[in-house]
C-alpha positions as CSV (number, residue, x, y, z in Angstrom):
1,M,69.2,-34.4,2.3
2,T,71.0,-31.3,0.3
3,K,72.9,-28.9,2.9
4,I,71.0,-25.6,3.3
5,E,73.0,-23.2,4.2
6,A,72.0,-19.7,6.0
7,Y,74.4,-16.5,6.4
8,G,74.0,-14.4,9.2
9,K,76.0,-12.9,12.8
10,V,76.3,-13.9,16.7
11,E,76.5,-10.7,18.9
12,G,75.9,-10.6,22.6
13,G,75.2,-14.4,22.4
14,R,72.3,-14.4,19.9
15,M,71.6,-15.4,16.5
16,T,70.5,-13.5,13.5
17,L,69.6,-14.5,10.2
18,H,70.5,-12.6,7.1
19,N,67.3,-13.7,5.3
20,R,65.5,-15.7,7.8
21,K,62.5,-16.2,5.0
22,R,64.3,-17.8,2.5
23,F,65.9,-20.1,5.0
24,E,63.3,-21.0,6.4
25,Q,61.2,-21.5,3.3
26,E,63.9,-24.3,2.2
27,L,63.8,-25.5,5.5
28,M,59.8,-26.2,5.1
29,T,61.3,-28.3,1.6
30,V,63.5,-30.8,4.5
31,K,61.8,-34.0,5.2
32,D,61.5,-34.7,9.5
33,C,64.9,-36.1,10.3
34,E,67.7,-35.5,12.9
35,I,70.1,-32.5,12.0
36,I,73.6,-31.3,13.2
37,L,73.6,-27.2,13.7
38,T,77.2,-26.3,12.9
39,I,78.2,-22.0,13.5
40,K,81.1,-21.7,11.7
41,K,83.2,-18.6,12.0
42,R,82.8,-16.9,8.4
43,G,86.4,-15.1,7.1
44,L,86.9,-16.3,3.9
45,R,90.5,-17.2,2.9
46,S,93.0,-14.0,1.4
47,N,94.0,-13.5,-1.6
48,Q,98.1,-13.7,-0.6
49,Q,96.9,-17.6,0.8
50,N,95.2,-18.2,-2.5
51,R,98.5,-17.1,-4.3
52,Y,101.0,-19.2,-2.1
53,L,98.3,-22.2,-3.0
54,F,98.7,-21.7,-6.3
55,G,101.3,-20.2,-7.3
56,V,104.3,-22.5,-4.5
57,V,102.0,-25.2,-3.0
58,Y,100.6,-26.4,-6.7
59,A,103.6,-25.5,-8.5
60,E,106.0,-27.7,-6.8
61,C,103.0,-30.8,-6.9
62,R,102.6,-30.5,-10.5
63,H,106.8,-30.3,-10.7
64,A,106.7,-33.5,-8.4
65,F,103.7,-35.2,-10.1
66,L,105.4,-34.6,-13.7
67,D,108.7,-36.0,-12.2
68,L,106.1,-39.6,-11.7
69,G,104.6,-39.5,-15.2
70,Y,101.8,-37.4,-14.3
71,R,101.2,-34.1,-16.3
72,M,98.5,-32.2,-14.7
73,T,97.0,-28.7,-15.1
74,A,96.4,-26.4,-11.6
75,D,92.8,-27.8,-11.5
76,Q,93.4,-31.2,-12.0
77,C,95.9,-30.6,-8.9
78,H,93.6,-28.7,-7.0
79,N,90.9,-31.4,-7.7
80,F,93.2,-34.1,-6.6
81,F,94.2,-32.7,-3.2
82,K,90.5,-31.6,-2.3
83,R,89.5,-35.0,-3.0
84,M,92.3,-36.1,-0.8
85,F,92.0,-33.3,2.3
86,L,88.2,-32.0,1.7
87,P,85.8,-34.8,1.1
88,E,81.9,-34.8,0.7
89,N,79.8,-37.7,1.2
90,I,77.0,-38.1,-1.6
91,V,74.3,-39.9,0.8
92,D,71.4,-41.5,-0.6
93,K,67.5,-40.4,0.6
94,D,68.0,-42.6,3.5
95,G,71.3,-40.6,4.8
96,T,73.2,-44.2,3.6
97,V,76.8,-42.8,2.0
98,I,76.8,-43.6,-1.3
99,G,80.3,-42.3,-2.2
100,E,82.6,-38.7,-2.4
101,W,83.5,-36.3,-4.3
102,E,86.1,-33.4,-3.2
103,G,84.9,-30.7,-1.1
104,S,85.1,-26.6,-1.6
105,S,87.6,-25.0,-0.9
106,A,86.2,-21.8,-1.3
107,E,83.9,-22.5,2.1
108,L,87.0,-22.4,3.9
109,N,88.0,-19.7,6.3
110,K,92.2,-18.4,6.7
111,E,92.2,-21.3,9.4
112,E,91.2,-24.1,7.9
113,F,92.7,-22.8,4.5
114,S,95.9,-22.8,6.6
115,Q,95.1,-26.2,7.9
116,Y,94.3,-27.4,4.6
117,I,98.1,-25.8,3.2
118,E,99.8,-27.6,6.4
119,S,98.3,-31.0,4.9
120,I,98.8,-30.6,1.4
121,R,102.8,-29.6,2.6
122,A,102.9,-32.8,4.5
123,F,101.5,-35.3,1.8
124,A,103.9,-33.9,-0.3
125,A,106.9,-34.4,2.1
126,E,106.1,-37.8,3.1
127,N,105.2,-38.9,-1.1
128,L,106.3,-36.6,-3.4
129,S,109.4,-36.4,-1.6
130,I,109.7,-32.5,-1.8
131,D,109.9,-30.0,1.0
132,I,107.4,-26.9,-0.3
133,P,108.8,-23.7,1.1
134,D,106.5,-21.8,4.1
135,A,104.8,-18.8,3.0
136,D,106.3,-15.6,3.5
137,K,104.7,-15.2,7.1
138,S,105.3,-11.0,6.7
139,L,102.3,-11.1,3.9
140,S,100.3,-12.3,7.1
141,I,98.6,-15.3,5.5
142,F,98.7,-17.4,8.4
Protein backbone atom coordinates (compact mmCIF):
# COMPACT_ATOMS: atom_id res chain seq x y z
CA MET A 1 0.00 0.00 0.00
CA THR A 2 1.21 3.48 -0.79
CA LYS A 3 1.52 5.84 2.10
CA ILE A 4 -1.07 8.61 2.16
CA GLU A 5 -0.02 11.89 3.70
CA ALA A 6 -2.27 14.75 4.66
CA TYR A 7 -1.32 18.06 6.16
CA GLY A 8 -3.37 19.91 8.69
CA LYS A 9 -3.33 21.16 12.24
CA VAL A 10 -4.46 20.27 15.72
CA GLU A 11 -6.07 23.00 17.80
CA GLY A 12 -7.84 22.42 21.06
CA GLY A 13 -7.65 18.66 20.62
CA ARG A 14 -9.36 18.77 17.20
CA MET A 15 -7.71 17.82 13.91
CA THR A 16 -8.39 19.80 10.74
CA LEU A 17 -6.99 18.77 7.33
CA HIS A 18 -5.93 21.46 4.88
CA ASN A 19 -7.41 19.64 1.89
CA ARG A 20 -9.88 17.13 3.26
CA LYS A 21 -11.50 16.47 -0.14
CA ARG A 22 -8.19 15.34 -1.70
CA PHE A 23 -7.47 13.17 1.35
CA GLU A 24 -10.88 11.49 1.06
CA GLN A 25 -10.32 10.87 -2.67
CA GLU A 26 -6.99 9.17 -1.95
CA LEU A 27 -8.58 7.19 0.87
CA MET A 28 -11.14 5.73 -1.57
CA THR A 29 -8.27 4.06 -3.49
CA VAL A 30 -7.20 2.02 -0.44
CA LYS A 31 -8.44 -1.54 -0.04
CA ASP A 32 -9.89 -2.58 3.32
CA CYS A 33 -6.99 -3.02 5.74
CA GLU A 34 -5.63 -2.27 9.19
CA ILE A 35 -3.80 1.08 9.43
CA ILE A 36 -1.61 3.15 11.72
CA LEU A 37 -2.46 6.82 12.06
CA THR A 38 0.47 8.92 13.24
CA ILE A 39 0.31 12.56 14.24
CA LYS A 40 3.71 14.20 13.80
CA LYS A 41 4.60 17.79 14.54
CA ARG A 42 5.55 19.49 11.32
CA GLY A 43 8.60 21.62 11.64
CA LEU A 44 11.19 21.01 9.02
CA ARG A 45 14.89 21.03 9.71
CA SER A 46 16.62 24.38 9.78
CA ASN A 47 18.97 25.70 7.12
CA GLN A 48 21.71 25.69 9.77
CA GLN A 49 21.15 21.98 10.39
CA ASN A 50 21.32 21.27 6.67
CA ARG A 51 24.55 23.27 6.28
CA TYR A 52 26.09 21.47 9.26
CA LEU A 53 25.08 18.06 7.86
CA PHE A 54 26.53 18.64 4.40
CA GLY A 55 29.36 21.04 5.27
CA VAL A 56 30.73 19.31 8.36
CA VAL A 57 29.26 15.87 9.03
CA TYR A 58 29.25 14.53 5.47
CA ALA A 59 32.53 16.31 4.62
CA GLU A 60 34.31 14.61 7.53
CA CYS A 61 32.79 11.23 6.66
CA ARG A 62 33.73 11.59 2.99
CA HIS A 63 37.38 12.19 3.96
CA ALA A 64 37.32 9.12 6.22
CA PHE A 65 35.77 6.99 3.47
CA LEU A 66 38.44 8.27 1.07
CA ASP A 67 41.12 7.13 3.54
CA LEU A 68 39.53 3.67 3.31
CA GLY A 69 39.68 3.80 -0.50
CA TYR A 70 36.08 4.87 -1.22
CA ARG A 71 35.58 8.14 -3.06
CA MET A 72 32.03 9.40 -2.45
CA THR A 73 30.17 12.44 -3.62
CA ALA A 74 28.10 14.34 -1.07
CA ASP A 75 24.95 12.78 -2.57
CA GLN A 76 26.37 9.25 -2.33
CA CYS A 77 27.31 9.89 1.30
CA HIS A 78 23.81 11.26 1.93
CA ASN A 79 22.17 8.18 0.37
CA PHE A 80 24.48 5.84 2.31
CA PHE A 81 23.43 7.31 5.65
CA LYS A 82 19.75 7.64 4.76
CA ARG A 83 19.68 3.95 3.90
CA MET A 84 21.45 3.11 7.15
CA PHE A 85 19.46 5.32 9.52
CA LEU A 86 16.22 6.17 7.67
CA PRO A 87 15.29 2.94 5.89
CA GLU A 88 11.82 2.59 4.39
CA ASN A 89 10.30 -0.81 3.74
CA ILE A 90 9.09 -1.84 0.31
CA VAL A 91 6.02 -4.01 0.73
CA ASP A 92 4.00 -6.08 -1.70
CA LYS A 93 0.23 -5.85 -2.07
CA ASP A 94 -0.22 -8.30 0.81
CA GLY A 95 1.86 -6.17 3.17
CA THR A 96 4.92 -8.44 3.14
CA VAL A 97 8.25 -6.60 3.31
CA ILE A 98 10.21 -7.45 0.17
CA GLY A 99 13.05 -4.94 0.50
CA GLU A 100 14.06 -1.52 1.67
CA TRP A 101 15.48 1.73 0.36
CA GLU A 102 16.70 4.93 1.87
CA GLY A 103 14.04 7.11 3.39
CA SER A 104 13.83 10.87 3.12
CA SER A 105 15.54 13.26 5.48
CA ALA A 106 13.39 16.06 4.05
CA GLU A 107 10.42 14.80 6.07
CA LEU A 108 12.23 15.04 9.40
CA ASN A 109 11.41 17.79 11.86
CA LYS A 110 14.20 19.58 13.76
CA GLU A 111 14.30 17.09 16.62
CA GLU A 112 14.28 14.03 14.33
CA PHE A 113 16.94 15.63 12.14
CA SER A 114 19.13 16.21 15.20
CA GLN A 115 18.76 12.53 16.12
CA TYR A 116 19.70 11.56 12.55
CA ILE A 117 22.87 13.67 12.75
CA GLU A 118 23.78 12.21 16.13
CA SER A 119 23.38 8.68 14.73
CA ILE A 120 25.82 9.53 11.95
CA ARG A 121 28.29 11.08 14.41
CA ALA A 122 28.14 7.94 16.57
CA PHE A 123 28.67 5.72 13.51
CA ALA A 124 31.62 7.86 12.42
CA ALA A 125 33.23 7.64 15.85
CA GLU A 126 32.79 3.89 16.09
CA ASN A 127 33.40 2.77 12.51
CA LEU A 128 35.49 5.50 10.88
CA SER A 129 37.50 6.49 13.99
CA ILE A 130 36.71 10.18 13.55
CA ASP A 131 35.29 12.71 15.96
CA ILE A 132 32.96 15.03 14.10
CA PRO A 133 32.91 18.43 15.82
CA ASP A 134 29.75 19.58 17.56
CA ALA A 135 27.49 22.03 15.80
CA ASP A 136 27.73 25.60 17.04
CA LYS A 137 24.97 25.70 19.66
CA SER A 138 24.72 29.47 19.28
CA LEU A 139 23.28 28.97 15.77
CA SER A 140 20.20 27.30 17.28
CA ILE A 141 20.86 24.18 15.25
CA PHE A 142 19.60 21.91 17.99
